[in-house]
ZADO-1210 file (C-alpha; in nm, 4 decimals, padded with zeros to 6 digits):
<atoms>
<atom x="-11.2920" y="-18.3776" z="03.5515" code="MET" pos="1"/>
<atom x="-11.4468" y="-18.0463" z="03.6426" code="ALA" pos="2"/>
<atom x="-11.1942" y="-17.7623" z="03.6452" code="PRO" pos="3"/>
<atom x="-11.2290" y="-17.4702" z="03.8830" code="PRO" pos="4"/>
<atom x="-11.4996" y="-17.2333" z="03.7659" code="GLY" pos="5"/>
<atom x="-11.6881" y="-16.9214" z="03.8645" code="PRO" pos="6"/>
<atom x="-11.8912" y="-17.1160" z="04.1217" code="ASP" pos="7"/>
<atom x="-11.5785" y="-17.2296" z="04.3095" code="ARG" pos="8"/>
<atom x="-11.6033" y="-17.1273" z="04.6793" code="PRO" pos="9"/>
<atom x="-11.4134" y="-16.8082" z="04.7561" code="ARG" pos="10"/>
<atom x="-11.3358" y="-16.6550" z="05.0910" code="CYS" pos="11"/>
<atom x="-11.5160" y="-16.3370" z="05.1861" code="ALA" pos="12"/>
<atom x="-11.3238" y="-16.0199" z="05.1115" code="GLY" pos="13"/>
<atom x="-11.0542" y="-16.1908" z="04.9013" code="GLU" pos="14"/>
<atom x="-10.8758" y="-15.9322" z="04.6889" code="ALA" pos="15"/>
<atom x="-10.8921" y="-16.0092" z="04.3178" code="ARG" pos="16"/>
<atom x="-10.6189" y="-15.7617" z="04.2306" code="HIS" pos="17"/>
<atom x="-10.3143" y="-15.7113" z="04.4546" code="ARG" pos="18"/>
<atom x="-10.0452" y="-15.4489" z="04.4337" code="ARG" pos="19"/>
<atom x="-09.6976" y="-15.5833" z="04.3795" code="LEU" pos="20"/>
<atom x="-09.5390" y="-15.7198" z="04.6937" code="GLY" pos="21"/>
<atom x="-09.8424" y="-15.7188" z="04.9240" code="THR" pos="22"/>
<atom x="-09.9136" y="-16.0188" z="05.1361" code="VAL" pos="23"/>
<atom x="-10.2497" y="-16.1927" z="05.1534" code="LEU" pos="24"/>
<atom x="-10.2703" y="-16.2202" z="05.5298" code="ALA" pos="25"/>
<atom x="-10.6395" y="-16.1829" z="05.6112" code="VAL" pos="26"/>
<atom x="-10.8592" y="-16.4821" z="05.5475" code="GLY" pos="27"/>
<atom x="-10.5914" y="-16.7344" z="05.4453" code="VAL" pos="28"/>
<atom x="-10.7334" y="-17.0014" z="05.6738" code="ALA" pos="29"/>
<atom x="-11.0852" y="-16.9615" z="05.5399" code="SER" pos="30"/>
<atom x="-10.9546" y="-16.9561" z="05.1824" code="CYS" pos="31"/>
<atom x="-10.7832" y="-17.2880" z="05.2416" code="ILE" pos="32"/>
<atom x="-11.0940" y="-17.4387" z="05.3939" code="ALA" pos="33"/>
<atom x="-11.3089" y="-17.3141" z="05.1091" code="ALA" pos="34"/>
<atom x="-11.0786" y="-17.4366" z="04.8348" code="SER" pos="35"/>
<atom x="-11.0660" y="-17.7779" z="04.6755" code="ALA" pos="36"/>
<atom x="-10.7545" y="-17.8592" z="04.8813" code="ILE" pos="37"/>
<atom x="-10.8343" y="-18.0817" z="05.1779" code="ALA" pos="38"/>
<atom x="-10.6347" y="-18.0254" z="05.4982" code="GLN" pos="39"/>
<atom x="-10.3232" y="-17.8634" z="05.3459" code="PRO" pos="40"/>
<atom x="-09.9951" y="-17.8847" z="05.5337" code="ALA" pos="41"/>
<atom x="-09.8825" y="-17.5693" z="05.7174" code="PRO" pos="42"/>
<atom x="-09.5857" y="-17.5483" z="05.4764" code="GLN" pos="43"/>
<atom x="-09.8188" y="-17.5092" z="05.1775" code="LEU" pos="44"/>
<atom x="-09.7923" y="-17.1279" z="05.1782" code="ASP" pos="45"/>
<atom x="-09.4258" y="-17.0276" z="05.2227" code="PRO" pos="46"/>
<atom x="-09.3213" y="-16.6861" z="05.3560" code="PRO" pos="47"/>
<atom x="-09.3960" y="-16.4349" z="05.0821" code="ARG" pos="48"/>
<atom x="-09.1284" y="-16.2206" z="04.9198" code="GLY" pos="49"/>
<atom x="-09.1581" y="-15.8916" z="04.7333" code="ASP" pos="50"/>
<atom x="-09.2538" y="-16.0846" z="04.4181" code="VAL" pos="51"/>
<atom x="-09.4026" y="-16.4325" z="04.4051" code="ARG" pos="52"/>
<atom x="-09.3881" y="-16.6578" z="04.0997" code="LEU" pos="53"/>
<atom x="-09.5398" y="-16.9983" z="04.0359" code="VAL" pos="54"/>
<atom x="-09.3700" y="-17.2144" z="03.7719" code="VAL" pos="55"/>
<atom x="-09.5793" y="-17.4948" z="03.6203" code="PHE" pos="56"/>
<atom x="-09.5697" y="-17.6898" z="03.2959" code="GLY" pos="57"/>
<atom x="-09.5388" y="-18.0314" z="03.1305" code="ASP" pos="58"/>
<atom x="-09.8879" y="-18.1359" z="03.2333" code="PHE" pos="59"/>
<atom x="-10.0346" y="-18.2369" z="02.8975" code="ASN" pos="60"/>
<atom x="-10.1943" y="-18.5756" z="02.8357" code="GLY" pos="61"/>
<atom x="-10.1601" y="-18.8256" z="02.5493" code="PRO" pos="62"/>
<atom x="-10.1571" y="-18.6997" z="02.1892" code="TYR" pos="63"/>
<atom x="-10.4736" y="-18.5058" z="02.1141" code="GLY" pos="64"/>
<atom x="-10.6021" y="-18.5193" z="02.4717" code="SER" pos="65"/>
<atom x="-10.8654" y="-18.2691" z="02.5828" code="LEU" pos="66"/>
<atom x="-10.8460" y="-18.3836" z="02.9459" code="ASP" pos="67"/>
<atom x="-10.5929" y="-18.3076" z="03.2162" code="TYR" pos="68"/>
<atom x="-10.4789" y="-18.5126" z="03.5153" code="PRO" pos="69"/>
<atom x="-10.6547" y="-18.4370" z="03.8430" code="ALA" pos="70"/>
<atom x="-10.3334" y="-18.2742" z="03.9667" code="ALA" pos="71"/>
<atom x="-10.3817" y="-17.9866" z="03.7213" code="VAL" pos="72"/>
<atom x="-10.7100" y="-17.8432" z="03.8574" code="PRO" pos="73"/>
<atom x="-10.5815" y="-17.9129" z="04.2075" code="ARG" pos="74"/>
<atom x="-10.2741" y="-17.7026" z="04.1326" code="THR" pos="75"/>
<atom x="-10.4791" y="-17.4256" z="03.9732" code="VAL" pos="76"/>
<atom x="-10.6950" y="-17.4132" z="04.2865" code="SER" pos="77"/>
<atom x="-10.3822" y="-17.3784" z="04.5004" code="ALA" pos="78"/>
<atom x="-10.2537" y="-17.0989" z="04.2775" code="ILE" pos="79"/>
<atom x="-10.5823" y="-16.9110" z="04.3006" code="VAL" pos="80"/>
<atom x="-10.6774" y="-16.9726" z="04.6632" code="ASP" pos="81"/>
<atom x="-10.3468" y="-17.0107" z="04.8483" code="VAL" pos="82"/>
<atom x="-10.0348" y="-16.8943" z="04.6657" code="TRP" pos="83"/>
<atom x="-10.1816" y="-16.5890" z="04.4858" code="ARG" pos="84"/>
<atom x="-09.8655" y="-16.5197" z="04.2818" code="PRO" pos="85"/>
<atom x="-09.7842" y="-16.2019" z="04.0956" code="ASP" pos="86"/>
<atom x="-09.7135" y="-16.4112" z="03.7854" code="LEU" pos="87"/>
<atom x="-09.7464" y="-16.7728" z="03.6719" code="VAL" pos="88"/>
<atom x="-09.4694" y="-16.8870" z="03.4375" code="LEU" pos="89"/>
<atom x="-09.5895" y="-17.1731" z="03.2166" code="LEU" pos="90"/>
<atom x="-09.2830" y="-17.3663" z="03.1008" code="SER" pos="91"/>
<atom x="-09.4365" y="-17.5414" z="02.8003" code="GLY" pos="92"/>
<atom x="-09.6036" y="-17.8682" z="02.6976" code="ASP" pos="93"/>
<atom x="-09.9418" y="-17.7302" z="02.7951" code="LEU" pos="94"/>
<atom x="-10.1310" y="-17.9206" z="02.5228" code="VAL" pos="95"/>
<atom x="-10.0770" y="-18.2568" z="02.3534" code="ALA" pos="96"/>
<atom x="-09.9750" y="-18.1868" z="01.9959" code="GLY" pos="97"/>
<atom x="-09.6719" y="-18.2923" z="01.7903" code="GLN" pos="98"/>
<atom x="-09.8667" y="-18.5547" z="01.5988" code="SER" pos="99"/>
<atom x="-09.9382" y="-18.5446" z="01.2257" code="ARG" pos="100"/>
<atom x="-10.2174" y="-18.7986" z="01.2801" code="ALA" pos="101"/>
<atom x="-10.4424" y="-18.5473" z="01.4557" code="LEU" pos="102"/>
<atom x="-10.7242" y="-18.3782" z="01.2593" code="PRO" pos="103"/>
<atom x="-10.6913" y="-18.0054" z="01.1959" code="ASP" pos="104"/>
<atom x="-10.9698" y="-17.9077" z="01.4315" code="GLU" pos="105"/>
<atom x="-10.8074" y="-18.0863" z="01.7268" code="ARG" pos="106"/>
<atom x="-10.5443" y="-17.8206" z="01.7855" code="PHE" pos="107"/>
<atom x="-10.7872" y="-17.5377" z="01.8568" code="ALA" pos="108"/>
<atom x="-10.9908" y="-17.7789" z="02.0710" code="ALA" pos="109"/>
<atom x="-10.6857" y="-17.8617" z="02.2827" code="MET" pos="110"/>
<atom x="-10.6112" y="-17.4938" z="02.3435" code="TRP" pos="111"/>
<atom x="-10.9791" y="-17.4393" z="02.4336" code="ALA" pos="112"/>
<atom x="-10.9495" y="-17.7221" z="02.6882" code="ALA" pos="113"/>
<atom x="-10.6340" y="-17.5621" z="02.8306" code="PHE" pos="114"/>
<atom x="-10.8190" y="-17.2330" z="02.8595" code="ASP" pos="115"/>
<atom x="-11.1011" y="-17.3926" z="03.0585" code="VAL" pos="116"/>
<atom x="-10.8694" y="-17.5880" z="03.2881" code="ALA" pos="117"/>
<atom x="-10.5913" y="-17.3343" z="03.3460" code="VAL" pos="118"/>
<atom x="-10.6013" y="-16.9925" z="03.1823" code="ALA" pos="119"/>
<atom x="-10.9638" y="-16.8969" z="03.2483" code="SER" pos="120"/>
<atom x="-10.9494" y="-16.9632" z="03.6262" code="PRO" pos="121"/>
<atom x="-10.6320" y="-16.7563" z="03.6475" code="LEU" pos="122"/>
<atom x="-10.7932" y="-16.4672" z="03.4596" code="ARG" pos="123"/>
<atom x="-11.1024" y="-16.4840" z="03.6793" code="GLU" pos="124"/>
<atom x="-10.8780" y="-16.4593" z="03.9845" code="ALA" pos="125"/>
<atom x="-10.6860" y="-16.1628" z="03.8429" code="GLY" pos="126"/>
<atom x="-10.3590" y="-16.3582" z="03.8199" code="ILE" pos="127"/>
<atom x="-10.1259" y="-16.2893" z="03.5282" code="ALA" pos="128"/>
<atom x="-09.9618" y="-16.5745" z="03.3381" code="TYR" pos="129"/>
<atom x="-09.6980" y="-16.5966" z="03.0658" code="ALA" pos="130"/>
<atom x="-09.6060" y="-16.9024" z="02.8593" code="ALA" pos="131"/>
<atom x="-09.3207" y="-17.0397" z="02.6588" code="THR" pos="132"/>
<atom x="-09.3977" y="-17.3041" z="02.3968" code="VAL" pos="133"/>
<atom x="-09.2950" y="-17.6670" z="02.4321" code="GLY" pos="134"/>
<atom x="-09.2388" y="-17.9277" z="02.1650" code="ASN" pos="135"/>
<atom x="-09.5936" y="-18.0599" z="02.2123" code="HIS" pos="136"/>
<atom x="-09.7380" y="-17.7077" z="02.1871" code="ASP" pos="137"/>
<atom x="-09.5552" y="-17.5793" z="01.8806" code="ALA" pos="138"/>
<atom x="-09.2450" y="-17.7772" z="01.7873" code="SER" pos="139"/>
<atom x="-08.9910" y="-17.5815" z="01.5804" code="LYS" pos="140"/>
<atom x="-08.8595" y="-17.8950" z="01.4082" code="LEU" pos="141"/>
<atom x="-08.8037" y="-17.8248" z="01.0379" code="ARG" pos="142"/>
<atom x="-08.8067" y="-18.0503" z="00.7342" code="ASP" pos="143"/>
<atom x="-08.5432" y="-18.0722" z="00.4596" code="ALA" pos="144"/>
<atom x="-08.7033" y="-17.7783" z="00.2780" code="ASP" pos="145"/>
<atom x="-08.6914" y="-17.5556" z="00.5851" code="GLY" pos="146"/>
<atom x="-09.0630" y="-17.5686" z="00.6636" code="GLY" pos="147"/>
<atom x="-09.2049" y="-17.6494" z="01.0044" code="PHE" pos="148"/>
<atom x="-09.2896" y="-18.0187" z="01.0378" code="VAL" pos="149"/>
<atom x="-09.5609" y="-17.9300" z="01.2893" code="PHE" pos="150"/>
<atom x="-09.6837" y="-17.6113" z="01.1276" code="ALA" pos="151"/>
<atom x="-10.0449" y="-17.6765" z="01.2320" code="ARG" pos="152"/>
<atom x="-09.9436" y="-17.6778" z="01.5979" code="GLU" pos="153"/>
<atom x="-09.7525" y="-17.3531" z="01.5611" code="ARG" pos="154"/>
<atom x="-10.0413" y="-17.1845" z="01.3814" code="GLU" pos="155"/>
<atom x="-10.2890" y="-17.2977" z="01.6478" code="ALA" pos="156"/>
<atom x="-10.0614" y="-17.1793" z="01.9299" code="ALA" pos="157"/>
<atom x="-10.0128" y="-16.8409" z="01.7652" code="ALA" pos="158"/>
<atom x="-10.3893" y="-16.8038" z="01.7122" code="ALA" pos="159"/>
<atom x="-10.4717" y="-16.8906" z="02.0737" code="TYR" pos="160"/>
<atom x="-10.2084" y="-16.6678" z="02.2351" code="TRP" pos="161"/>
<atom x="-10.2889" y="-16.3773" z="02.0025" code="ARG" pos="162"/>
<atom x="-10.6029" y="-16.3148" z="02.2084" code="ASP" pos="163"/>
<atom x="-10.5326" y="-16.0014" z="02.4169" code="PRO" pos="164"/>
<atom x="-10.6920" y="-16.1639" z="02.7223" code="ARG" pos="165"/>
<atom x="-10.3705" y="-16.3627" z="02.7641" code="HIS" pos="166"/>
<atom x="-10.1731" y="-16.0424" z="02.8141" code="ARG" pos="167"/>
<atom x="-10.3700" y="-15.9393" z="03.1219" code="TYR" pos="168"/>
<atom x="-10.1360" y="-15.7884" z="03.3804" code="GLY" pos="169"/>
<atom x="-09.8234" y="-15.8322" z="03.1650" code="LEU" pos="170"/>
<atom x="-09.5831" y="-15.5433" z="03.1110" code="ASP" pos="171"/>
<atom x="-09.4441" y="-15.6792" z="02.7849" code="LEU" pos="172"/>
<atom x="-09.1261" y="-15.5175" z="02.6600" code="VAL" pos="173"/>
<atom x="-09.1062" y="-15.7311" z="02.3446" code="ALA" pos="174"/>
<atom x="-09.4329" y="-15.9023" z="02.2561" code="GLY" pos="175"/>
<atom x="-09.4695" y="-15.9030" z="01.8785" code="ASP" pos="176"/>
<atom x="-09.3682" y="-16.2706" z="01.8584" code="ASP" pos="177"/>
<atom x="-09.5475" y="-16.3837" z="02.1739" code="TYR" pos="178"/>
<atom x="-09.5528" y="-16.6683" z="02.2827" code="PRO" pos="179"/>
<atom x="-09.2482" y="-16.7787" z="02.0827" code="PHE" pos="180"/>
<atom x="-09.0011" y="-16.5099" z="02.1934" code="ALA" pos="181"/>
<atom x="-09.0824" y="-16.2261" z="02.4297" code="TRP" pos="182"/>
<atom x="-08.9716" y="-16.0273" z="02.7326" code="SER" pos="183"/>
<atom x="-09.1512" y="-15.8586" z="03.0212" code="LEU" pos="184"/>
<atom x="-09.0970" y="-15.6600" z="03.3370" code="ARG" pos="185"/>
<atom x="-09.2453" y="-15.7367" z="03.6759" code="LEU" pos="186"/>
<atom x="-09.1272" y="-15.4672" z="03.9121" code="GLY" pos="187"/>
<atom x="-08.7492" y="-15.5222" z="03.9584" code="PRO" pos="188"/>
<atom x="-08.7642" y="-15.8560" z="03.7691" code="LEU" pos="189"/>
<atom x="-08.6971" y="-15.8922" z="03.3949" code="PHE" pos="190"/>
<atom x="-08.7950" y="-16.2152" z="03.2160" code="VAL" pos="191"/>
<atom x="-08.7084" y="-16.3117" z="02.8582" code="ALA" pos="192"/>
<atom x="-08.8411" y="-16.6239" z="02.6856" code="ALA" pos="193"/>
<atom x="-08.6875" y="-16.8199" z="02.3986" code="LEU" pos="194"/>
<atom x="-08.8489" y="-17.0525" z="02.1468" code="ASP" pos="195"/>
<atom x="-08.6767" y="-17.3597" z="02.2875" code="ALA" pos="196"/>
<atom x="-08.9388" y="-17.6021" z="02.1533" code="SER" pos="197"/>
<atom x="-08.6535" y="-17.7819" z="01.9798" code="GLY" pos="198"/>
<atom x="-08.2818" y="-17.8266" z="02.0451" code="PRO" pos="199"/>
<atom x="-08.1554" y="-17.5680" z="01.7961" code="VAL" pos="200"/>
<atom x="-08.1287" y="-17.1972" z="01.8729" code="LEU" pos="201"/>
<atom x="-07.9915" y="-17.0432" z="01.5569" code="ASP" pos="202"/>
<atom x="-07.7688" y="-16.7372" z="01.5276" code="GLY" pos="203"/>
<atom x="-08.0606" y="-16.4985" z="01.4876" code="ALA" pos="204"/>
<atom x="-08.2294" y="-16.6301" z="01.8028" code="GLU" pos="205"/>
<atom x="-07.9106" y="-16.6028" z="02.0059" code="ARG" pos="206"/>
<atom x="-07.8547" y="-16.2506" z="01.8707" code="ALA" pos="207"/>
<atom x="-08.2112" y="-16.1623" z="01.9734" code="TRP" pos="208"/>
<atom x="-08.1443" y="-16.2859" z="02.3269" code="LEU" pos="209"/>
<atom x="-07.8203" y="-16.0918" z="02.3490" code="GLN" pos="210"/>
<atom x="-07.9865" y="-15.7715" z="02.2264" code="ALA" pos="211"/>
<atom x="-08.2764" y="-15.8253" z="02.4663" code="THR" pos="212"/>
<atom x="-08.0431" y="-15.8684" z="02.7626" code="LEU" pos="213"/>
<atom x="-07.8552" y="-15.5532" z="02.6603" code="ARG" pos="214"/>
<atom x="-08.1751" y="-15.3469" z="02.6417" code="SER" pos="215"/>
<atom x="-08.2334" y="-15.0708" z="02.8989" code="PRO" pos="216"/>
<atom x="-08.5252" y="-15.2562" z="03.0664" code="PRO" pos="217"/>
<atom x="-08.3056" y="-15.5619" z="03.1183" code="ALA" pos="218"/>
<atom x="-08.0009" y="-15.3676" z="03.2319" code="ARG" pos="219"/>
<atom x="-08.1999" y="-15.1648" z="03.4821" code="SER" pos="220"/>
<atom x="-08.3643" y="-15.4707" z="03.6398" code="ALA" pos="221"/>
<atom x="-08.2480" y="-15.6026" z="03.9751" code="SER" pos="222"/>
<atom x="-08.2885" y="-15.9615" z="03.8582" code="LEU" pos="223"/>
<atom x="-08.2905" y="-16.1183" z="03.5106" code="ARG" pos="224"/>
<atom x="-08.4416" y="-16.4572" z="03.4255" code="TRP" pos="225"/>
<atom x="-08.4653" y="-16.6447" z="03.0953" code="VAL" pos="226"/>
<atom x="-08.7195" y="-16.9181" z="03.0217" code="MET" pos="227"/>
<atom x="-08.7310" y="-17.1811" z="02.7484" code="GLY" pos="228"/>
<atom x="-08.8771" y="-17.5290" z="02.7214" code="HIS" pos="229"/>
<atom x="-08.5709" y="-17.7415" z="02.6525" code="LEU" pos="230"/>
<atom x="-08.3031" y="-17.7335" z="02.9221" code="PRO" pos="231"/>
<atom x="-07.9315" y="-17.6707" z="02.9019" code="LEU" pos="232"/>
<atom x="-07.8497" y="-18.0062" z="03.0637" code="LEU" pos="233"/>
<atom x="-08.0132" y="-18.3488" z="03.0626" code="GLY" pos="234"/>
<atom x="-08.0972" y="-18.4532" z="03.4191" code="ILE" pos="235"/>
<atom x="-08.3712" y="-18.7149" z="03.3701" code="ALA" pos="236"/>
<atom x="-08.3480" y="-19.0836" z="03.2938" code="GLU" pos="237"/>
<atom x="-08.4464" y="-19.1347" z="02.9301" code="GLY" pos="238"/>
<atom x="-08.3886" y="-18.7687" z="02.8431" code="ARG" pos="239"/>
<atom x="-08.0222" y="-18.7239" z="02.9247" code="ALA" pos="240"/>
<atom x="-07.9196" y="-18.7364" z="02.5602" code="ARG" pos="241"/>
<atom x="-07.8725" y="-18.5360" z="02.2453" code="GLU" pos="242"/>
<atom x="-08.1936" y="-18.3858" z="02.1087" code="GLY" pos="243"/>
<atom x="-08.3511" y="-18.3512" z="02.4533" code="GLU" pos="244"/>
<atom x="-08.1378" y="-18.0488" z="02.5505" code="VAL" pos="245"/>
<atom x="-08.0320" y="-17.7283" z="02.3768" code="LEU" pos="246"/>
<atom x="-07.7317" y="-17.7554" z="02.1468" code="TRP" pos="247"/>
<atom x="-07.4196" y="-17.5529" z="02.2271" code="ARG" pos="248"/>
<atom x="-07.5533" y="-17.5205" z="02.5797" code="ALA" pos="249"/>
<atom x="-07.2285" y="-17.4075" z="02.7397" code="GLU" pos="250"/>
<atom x="-07.2039" y="-17.1209" z="02.4925" code="GLU" pos="251"/>
<atom x="-07.5631" y="-17.0221" z="02.5677" code="LEU" pos="252"/>
<atom x="-07.4976" y="-17.0436" z="02.9415" code="ARG" pos="253"/>
<atom x="-07.1989" y="-16.8129" z="02.9034" code="ASN" pos="254"/>
<atom x="-07.4040" y="-16.5646" z="02.7010" code="LEU" pos="255"/>
<atom x="-07.6670" y="-16.5503" z="02.9744" code="MET" pos="256"/>
<atom x="-07.4174" y="-16.5353" z="03.2573" code="ARG" pos="257"/>
<atom x="-07.2127" y="-16.2629" z="03.0877" code="ASP" pos="258"/>
<atom x="-07.5278" y="-16.0509" z="03.0561" code="HIS" pos="259"/>
<atom x="-07.6205" y="-16.0839" z="03.4208" code="GLY" pos="260"/>
<atom x="-07.8871" y="-16.3541" z="03.3944" code="VAL" pos="261"/>
<atom x="-07.9562" y="-16.5111" z="03.7325" code="ASP" pos="262"/>
<atom x="-08.1729" y="-16.8114" z="03.6382" code="THR" pos="263"/>
<atom x="-08.2685" y="-17.0196" z="03.3354" code="TYR" pos="264"/>
<atom x="-08.6101" y="-17.1862" z="03.3741" code="VAL" pos="265"/>
<atom x="-08.6843" y="-17.4938" z="03.1629" code="SER" pos="266"/>
<atom x="-08.9244" y="-17.7845" z="03.1262" code="GLY" pos="267"/>
<atom x="-08.9262" y="-18.0960" z="02.9048" code="HIS" pos="268"/>
<atom x="-08.7229" y="-18.3283" z="03.1287" code="GLN" pos="269"/>
<atom x="-09.0253" y="-18.4145" z="03.3480" code="ALA" pos="270"/>
<atom x="-08.7893" y="-18.4051" z="03.6459" code="ALA" pos="271"/>
<atom x="-08.7577" y="-18.1252" z="03.9005" code="PHE" pos="272"/>
<atom x="-08.4240" y="-17.9913" z="04.0219" code="TYR" pos="273"/>
<atom x="-08.3056" y="-17.6513" z="04.1396" code="ALA" pos="274"/>
<atom x="-07.9369" y="-17.6347" z="04.0643" code="GLY" pos="275"/>
<atom x="-07.6323" y="-17.4327" z="03.9663" code="ARG" pos="276"/>
<atom x="-07.4045" y="-17.4803" z="03.6688" code="TRP" pos="277"/>
<atom x="-07.1056" y="-17.2594" z="03.5980" code="GLY" pos="278"/>
<atom x="-07.2433" y="-16.9551" z="03.7782" code="GLY" pos="279"/>
<atom x="-07.5988" y="-16.9813" z="03.6400" code="LEU" pos="280"/>
<atom x="-07.9000" y="-17.0953" z="03.8409" code="GLU" pos="281"/>
<atom x="-08.1016" y="-17.3666" z="03.6635" code="LEU" pos="282"/>
<atom x="-08.4653" y="-17.4346" z="03.7522" code="LEU" pos="283"/>
<atom x="-08.5803" y="-17.7598" z="03.5912" code="PHE" pos="284"/>
<atom x="-08.9536" y="-17.7176" z="03.6363" code="ALA" pos="285"/>
<atom x="-09.0691" y="-18.0792" z="03.6512" code="GLY" pos="286"/>
<atom x="-09.4412" y="-18.1196" z="03.5814" code="GLY" pos="287"/>
<atom x="-09.7176" y="-18.3770" z="03.6222" code="VAL" pos="288"/>
<atom x="-09.5864" y="-18.7268" z="03.5646" code="GLY" pos="289"/>
<atom x="-09.2244" y="-18.7580" z="03.6629" code="ALA" pos="290"/>
<atom x="-08.8990" y="-18.9209" z="03.5546" code="ARG" pos="291"/>
<atom x="-08.6163" y="-19.0262" z="03.7834" code="ALA" pos="292"/>
<atom x="-08.3100" y="-18.8051" z="03.8130" code="LEU" pos="293"/>
<atom x="-07.9955" y="-18.9435" z="03.6525" code="VAL" pos="294"/>
<atom x="-07.7982" y="-19.1528" z="03.9002" code="GLY" pos="295"/>
<atom x="-08.0473" y="-19.1020" z="04.1849" code="SER" pos="296"/>
<atom x="-08.2534" y="-19.3600" z="04.3694" code="ASP" pos="297"/>
<atom x="-08.4952" y="-19.0904" z="04.4944" code="ALA" pos="298"/>
<atom x="-08.8508" y="-19.1648" z="04.3806" code="PRO" pos="299"/>
<atom x="-08.9731" y="-18.9482" z="04.0888" code="PRO" pos="300"/>
<atom x="-09.2034" y="-18.6654" z="04.1985" code="ARG" pos="301"/>
<atom x="-09.4388" y="-18.4440" z="04.0022" code="SER" pos="302"/>
<atom x="-09.3698" y="-18.0801" z="04.0940" code="VAL" pos="303"/>
<atom x="-09.5161" y="-17.7297" z="04.0869" code="VAL" pos="304"/>
<atom x="-09.2795" y="-17.4575" z="04.2088" code="THR" pos="305"/>
<atom x="-09.3409" y="-17.1475" z="04.4217" code="VAL" pos="306"/>
<atom x="-09.0598" y="-16.8894" z="04.4034" code="VAL" pos="307"/>
<atom x="-09.0430" y="-16.5926" z="04.6387" code="ASP" pos="308"/>
<atom x="-08.8097" y="-16.3072" z="04.5445" code="LEU" pos="309"/>
<atom x="-08.6870" y="-16.0415" z="04.7866" code="THR" pos="310"/>
<atom x="-08.4729" y="-15.7659" z="04.6378" code="PHE" pos="311"/>
<atom x="-08.3131" y="-15.5714" z="04.9275" code="GLU" pos="312"/>
<atom x="-08.1073" y="-15.7673" z="05.0076" code="PRO" pos="313"/>
<atom x="-08.1497" y="-16.0153" z="04.7239" code="LEU" pos="314"/>
<atom x="-08.2972" y="-16.3437" z="04.8417" code="ASP" pos="315"/>
<atom x="-08.4549" y="-16.6163" z="04.6266" code="VAL" pos="316"/>
<atom x="-08.6439" y="-16.9009" z="04.7906" code="ARG" pos="317"/>
<atom x="-08.7693" y="-17.1980" z="04.5902" code="ILE" pos="318"/>
<atom x="-09.0398" y="-17.4223" z="04.7380" code="ALA" pos="319"/>
<atom x="-09.1413" y="-17.7340" z="04.5459" code="ALA" pos="320"/>
<atom x="-09.4729" y="-17.9155" z="04.5893" code="PHE" pos="321"/>
<atom x="-09.6027" y="-18.2422" z="04.4527" code="ASP" pos="322"/>
<atom x="-09.9286" y="-18.1444" z="04.2774" code="PRO" pos="323"/>
<atom x="-10.0786" y="-18.4909" z="04.3193" code="THR" pos="324"/>
<atom x="-10.1223" y="-18.4223" z="04.6915" code="GLY" pos="325"/>
<atom x="-09.9778" y="-18.0720" z="04.7385" code="LEU" pos="326"/>
<atom x="-09.7092" y="-18.2034" z="04.9705" code="THR" pos="327"/>
<atom x="-09.3650" y="-18.0375" z="04.9957" code="PRO" pos="328"/>
<atom x="-09.0718" y="-18.1793" z="04.8017" code="VAL" pos="329"/>
<atom x="-08.7699" y="-18.1149" z="05.0217" code="ALA" pos="330"/>
<atom x="-08.4399" y="-18.0119" z="04.8708" code="GLY" pos="331"/>
<atom x="-08.2562" y="-18.2186" z="05.1310" code="ALA" pos="332"/>
<atom x="-08.3998" y="-18.5341" z="04.9736" code="MET" pos="333"/>
<atom x="-08.2497" y="-18.4521" z="04.6326" code="ALA" pos="334"/>
<atom x="-07.8947" y="-18.5410" z="04.5287" code="PRO" pos="335"/>
<atom x="-07.6284" y="-18.2835" z="04.6090" code="ALA" pos="336"/>
<atom x="-07.5206" y="-18.2967" z="04.2450" code="SER" pos="337"/>
<atom x="-07.6156" y="-18.4664" z="03.9180" code="ILE" pos="338"/>
<atom x="-07.3704" y="-18.5850" z="03.6555" code="ASP" pos="339"/>
<atom x="-07.6049" y="-18.4646" z="03.3824" code="ALA" pos="340"/>
<atom x="-07.5813" y="-18.4854" z="03.0047" code="TRP" pos="341"/>
<atom x="-07.3643" y="-18.1843" z="02.9267" code="GLY" pos="342"/>
<atom x="-07.2155" y="-18.1120" z="03.2686" code="GLY" pos="343"/>
<atom x="-07.2372" y="-18.1510" z="03.6446" code="VAL" pos="344"/>
<atom x="-07.5107" y="-17.9488" z="03.8140" code="VAL" pos="345"/>
<atom x="-07.5078" y="-17.8943" z="04.1914" code="THR" pos="346"/>
<atom x="-07.8135" y="-17.8464" z="04.4100" code="ARG" pos="347"/>
<atom x="-07.9001" y="-17.4822" z="04.4710" code="SER" pos="348"/>
<atom x="-07.9158" y="-17.3592" z="04.8321" code="PRO" pos="349"/>
<atom x="-08.2220" y="-17.1611" z="04.7270" code="ARG" pos="350"/>
<atom x="-08.4291" y="-17.4812" z="04.7325" code="TRP" pos="351"/>
<atom x="-08.5872" y="-17.4740" z="05.0776" code="VAL" pos="352"/>
<atom x="-08.7116" y="-17.7723" z="05.2753" code="ASP" pos="353"/>
</atoms>
């Protein structure tokens, strides 16, 4: 499939670089007509807040794949031509590693394919993006000797993300270990990311998160988010089990909540849900190719998420879209609560219809 490129139609006068909080009001209709999205619904572009985020991840193909489902370039076109976020948060599983059968050269090739399909169009449009690693990108699983089982994947991920082009527009507070653990500021928003590419967060990693959340940039922020690939709870059929969620999740939730974290963003479950658990907002990011929610007869839906943040007064609005057709996924159609692996999560009122 042909990903969006420099010859993609653009609307006349479209701003490539926006100041934080401005609204793209002029030319939206012509942008939509010129994009690869045919006849989008009026709800496709929600009311914009002071800061807009798009959350997208879990869109890799089979092991070693260099191709992406058609929903991926369609989503990238919507990000570039319609949503125009201040930041794209990539929640992991962006490439198709975690296989010792793949040849060495395949890992760099997969990241090159990701760059063509996703990162390069975002850079061309002047849209910043930040990633956390998933188990298929750079699994942290260790062998009996303490070495990384998938060391080749981790080396390839580090090499790709080391390129300074991937830090365009990011105000990184802690970036020496990017993309494994990092933090950034985006106006009044502070985001920290954990290496949750496996279920274990050791004492040093938890201490790093605590110190990060106690730092002056975090404490002075109006809103604090944390992102990691594995979730705190298991909400999806086939993944509501040990090994598919973070260990000692309640302790980690309490750490985040006690340090004023508003939301934990995760991937991996391949099921979307915006919920609350013990005073912490949980955004299960979904992805392309979906699993059913535990105990729900609602049909599985692939999801990309648009989040609009307003700070005075604080208001967070979450709009979910199915990237296969860019149709809204209404919160009212989701279960009011899920008896998940690890605890009961209730649907967040932030999820708009």
